N, C-alpha and C positions, 0 to 999 in steps of 0.2 A: 859862158857869156851871159851877161845879165839881160833880163827881159826889159823891153821898153815900157812894160805895163806894171802897175802897182797892184800887188795881190790884194791889199786891204781895200783899196778903192773899188776894185773889181768885185770883191765879195760884198762890200757894202751896198752895191747896186743890184745884188741878186745872184751873183755867181755862186753856184752850189758846190763848191769844191770841198776838199778835206784838208787836214792840217798839212799834208805834203803837196797840195796842189801848186802847180807852177803854171802861170798863164802866159802864153806866148802869142803875139799877134802874127797871123799867117796870111799869106796871099795865095790864092789858087793859081795853079799853072795853066789852067784851061781858059778861064774867063777873067782872071785878074781881080776877083772879088776878095774882100777881106773878112776874116773871122778870127776868133780867139780860141786857141786850143788849150785845154787843161791837160797837160802832158802826163799827169799822174792818173787821171781817171779816163783818159783817151776820149774826151768829150769835146765837141766843137760848137762854140757859141756863134750863131750866125746872124744875130740881129743886135746891133749896139743899143737899141732903144728898148729891147725886151729880151732879157737874158733867160727867159723861160723857153725861148726858141733855140733849141740845140739839137745836136745829133750825136749818136754814139759812133765813133770811128772804128771800134773794135769789131772784128769778125773772125770766124774760124773756117778757113778753107778746108781743113780736115773734116769738118762737119757739113760740107757742101754749101757753106755760106759764100755768097758773092761779096766782093768789096762794095762799100757804099758808093753811090753816085754823087757827083758834085751837087751840093744842096742849092746852088745858085743857077747853074745852067744844065744840070742833068748829065754831064759828060761821064762816060764810063772810065776813060783814060785821063786821070787827073792826079794831082798831088798838091801839097801845100808847102810853101817855103816861108821861113821865118823872116819877118821884117825886123831888122836890127838897128836901123837908122831912124832916130826920132823925127827927122824931117820928112820921112816917108809915111808917117802915121796919118791916115785919112781923118778928116775933121770929125766924122761920126764916132770914131774911137778915141779921140783925144781926151775925153773925160777920164779915161782909165790910165793915162800916162803917169810915169814916175815924175816926181818933182813938183 
């Protein structure tokens, strides 16, 4: 499935991806906040006005690491689901849309 976001627009505004980065708009299951995931680098961009604000989603439970908490509400039990309908893209992230 194709992302609702444009890779080149996203990187032009400061997304620090790599050549294989794929940016997907996500909504948190706990508080309904929006963020963009770089699925290649497992990075979550949490502020549409400042792409320097991001968090690493990777962790290693085998090394005693705990999963990250929601960057918006602090929930321990959370997940992110992809937004695939362009009509659901919030105004704050519309600058990065395809088309």
